[in-house]
N, C-alpha and C positions, 0 to 999 in steps of 0.2 A: 781361174780368174777370180780375183777377190772383189767382193762387192762392199760398198760402204754400209756401215751399220745404220740401220734406220733409227732416227731419233725417237726416243720414247714419247709416246703420246700421253700427254697429261690431261686426263679427263677431269672436268670440273666436278667437284664433289659438293653435295648439298650441305649447306651450313647446318651444323648441329643446333637444334633449337635449345636455347638456354632455358634453364628451369627458373631463372630469376625474373623472366619477363612475364610470368603468369602468377596471378594471385592464388594463394592457397584456397582450396575449396571452403575451408572452415571460416574464412574471413567473410564470406557471404552470410554466414550465420550471425556474425558480429554486426554486420550492416542491418540485417533484419531486426535484431534486438534494438539497435540504435534508432531505427525508424519508429518502432513501437514506443520506446521510452520518450523519444522526442515529441511524438504526437500526444502522448499522455500528459506530459508537462505543459505543452502549449494549450491544449484543450482545458486543462484545469485552470490555468492562469486567465484565459479569456472567458470561460464560463462562470468562474467563481471570483476572479480577481484576486486570488491568493496564491501563495507559492506552493502550499500543500506539502512542503518538505517535512513538516512536523509529523505527517502521517507515515511517510516511507523512510525517513532518515532521522527524525528527531529534531530537537530544538537547535537551530543554528544561531551563533552569536552575532546576528546582523539584524537591522531593522526590517520590518515587513516589506517596505518599499524596495529595499535592496534585494531582498529574497525574491520578490516578484520579478524584478528586472533580471536577476541572475537565472531564475528558472526559465524565463522566456528566452534569454540568450542561449542557455544550454540546450533548450529544446530545438531552437533553430539550428544550432551547430550540429546536433545529432541528426537532424533531417538532411542537412547538407552532406554529412558523412555517409548517411545511408543511401541517398539517392544519386550521388555523383561517383564517378569512377576515379576522378583525379581532381580533388579540391585543392585550392591554393595552399601552399606550405604554411603560411601564417594562420590560416583558418584551421588546418589540421593540427598545428601545434597548439593553438588555443583550446581546441576540443580535447586534445590529449591531456593538457594541463588541468582543465576543469574536471575531467573524468578522474584523473589521478588524485586530485584533492578530495573529491567526494568519496572516492574509494577508500582513501586513508581515514576519512571521518567515519565512514560506515564500519570500518574495522574497529575503530575506537568504540563505537556504539555496541558492536558485538561483544567486545571485552567487558563493557559496563553491564550488559545483560547477564552474562555468565557470572560476573562478580555479585550482582544483585541476587541471582538465583542461589548462588553458594551461600550468601548471607541470610537466606530465608526471607527475603523481601518480596519475592514473587513466587507463585505456585503455578507451575505449568507441567502438563503431562508430556509435552514435547521437549526434546533436547536441542532444538534448533530454533532460534529467534527469527522473526520475520525479517529483521534487518540483515540477516545472513543471506536470505534470498535476494535482497536488494544488492548486497555485496557481490553475489554471483552475477547478476545482470551487469553491474558496472565492470566487473572483471572481464566478462566476455567482450564488452565494448572496448575496454582499455587494451586488451590483447590484440584486437583487430587494428586499433589505432597505432599500436607499436610496430606494425609491419611497415616496410618501406613504402613511402607514399608515391614514389615515381613510377611504380609498376602500372602498366596501362591495361593489359588484357586480363580478362577473368576466365576462370574455368567454365566449361559448358555445364549448365545445370545450376550455376550460381544463383540465378533469380529464383529457381524453385526452392533452394535451401533457405534463401532469405524469407520467402513466403511461409515456409514451414516454421521457421524460427519465430516469425511474427505471430502466427496462429497459436503456437504453443504458449507464448507469453500471455495471450488472451485467456488461456485456461489456467496456467500455472500460477500467475500472480493472485487472482482471487482465491484459488484453492489454498495457496500458502497463507493468505490472509485469514481465512476461516480457521485453519488448523493451528496456526502459530499465534496470531494476535487474539483470535476469538476464544481461545482456551486458557488464556493467561489471567490469573487472579492476583490482584495486588490491593485488595480492599482495605480501607481504613474508615473510621466513623466520618460521616459527612453531613453537611447541612442540607444538601440537595441530593436526592436519589432518584434516578430514572429507572423505573422497573418495567421492562418490556415483557409482557405476559403471554402473548399469543401462542408461541410454540411450546409453552411449558405445560406440564401435566396439571391435573385438577388442583386448585388451591387447598391449603390446609392450615390449621392453626399453628402446627409445628413449624412450617416453612415461614410463616409470618413472624413467629417468635425468634427463629434463627436470624432473620434479617434485622430484627430489632437491635441486635448487637452492634450494628453499624449506624444506628441513629446517634445524633449528636447528644452528648451528655451535658453540654453547657447551654445550648440554645435550641430553639424550635427547629425541627427537621421537616423539610418539605419533600413529600413523597409524590412523584408524578407517575401514575400508572398509565402505561402506553399499550393499547391493544383494542380488541373489539369490545363492544359495549357489554356483552354478557361476561366476558372474561374479567374485565376491569371491575365490574360490579361484584363479582364473586370474590375477587381478591380484596376489595375494599371491606367487605363484610368480615373477613378474617383479620384485617388490620384495625377495625373499629375499636375493639377492646383495648388497644394499645395507645389510642389517641391522647387520653388524659395522662396516662402514666409517663409517656415520653414527649408530651407537648408536640404531637404529630399533626401536621397539616397535609391532607390528601387531596390531590387534584387528579381527575381522570380525563382521558382523551380517547375518542373513538377512532383513532388512527390505526395504522398497522405498525408492525415491529420495526420496519424501515422508515421511520418517520422522516418527513421531508422538510421543505422550506419553512413551513409554519412552526414546526418544532424548533428549528434553528433560531427563528425569531424569538421564540419563548426563552430559549437558552440565553440569547443575547440580552433579553430583558432581565433575566435572573442576574446576569453579571452586572448590569447597569443599576438596577433598582435595589437588589439585595446584596450587592457587593460580593457576589459569589465568584470564587476563582477556580474551584474544582467541583466536580460532581462524581457520584458513584453510579456506575452503570451496572444493572443487574438483569440477567436474562440468559438465554441459551447462546452458544457460539455464533449461530447464524443471525441472531438478533443483535448481539453486541457489536459485531464487526462493522455494519453500516452506522450504527448509533455512535460508535467511537469517532467516526469521521465527522458526523454532524457536530459533535461536541467540540472537536478540535477546530472546526471551521468557525464556531461561535467564539473562539478565543478562550476556551476553558480547558483545564487539565482533567482528563478522565482517569478515574480509577475503576477497577472492574471486579465484579463478583460473578463468576461464571456458575450457572446452575445447569444441571443435567447434561454434563459433557458427553455422556454416553449416547445422547441423541444425535450427535454429529457423525454422519456416515458419508461415504463418498457419494452415494446416490443423492442424499439430501443436499450436500454441498454443491453438486453439479446443478441441481434444480435451482439453487439460490444464486448462481452466478449472474444471470441477467439482472436481478434486482440489485446486486452489489455493483454491477457496472453502471446502473442508473444512479447509484450514489456517487461513484467515481466521477461520472460525467452527467450531471443533472440536466438532461435535455427536456425534462418535463417535470411539472410540479406533481408531487406524489400524493400527499394527503393533507388534511387540515386538522387543526385543533378546534 
């Protein structure tokens, strides 16, 4: 007797989980870097009221008001990108566009730096400009923004990667600042020279004579000695024989090498009363780095003469990071003139 064939039982199969519904793990790094850069921009705008792009990107061809507004907008967009999993398309598109434009401009600045170095206009022991580090930051953010925006779920551990990326930025940015910007020399004769002396070795007549090559040959030179009272007095003694020969005016301040709000006020006074447009910064890499920021905030163009580059070590740079961050984000007044 024949029996009817049993119908095949179709068992439901588990749907294969698509790989496109999960964000790649590295995008969490992009979001962590975005949060870092967005917070940095916003704090600078609100604490100082300036765009600060001249420090990390160079001169932009826009009025200062437009730069402040653009920096604030870009900072907010980066925070939205960093903290949200699914921002509106128009917001993501605007963030992607602004990041791409800034990335293109930073690449142009990198090209200009290498062209200037090749032409002998700058002297730096490092082969990587600081703006290249900024290009790297913008590239990481841009790569994350270029991923599909409609993906909802993130990989496990994404928050941890974002936190690690944020913390690394806290260390890498100031270290890059010291090693790249702090060691670059592009000195020319100047009417105003800011000489930060605290971290330098004992003063000498030869060092004073070498610096005299950068005194103005047409007008009086104003030399501002920045440092402790003993250090500035010792350096003044070595410069004293040059005062008549070079029509040199010496001013001393008992501040520290990372001079704060009062020094910036003095620089703004130089610009207003003496019609100074640029100054020459002299000192060690650890001193020049924050001093350069103060000069830029005062609306002046800094030139640099780096002394004792060999004193810059990883240990000394790590110790100086907190003070540099207090220059980035001036939450306290540091010293007085």
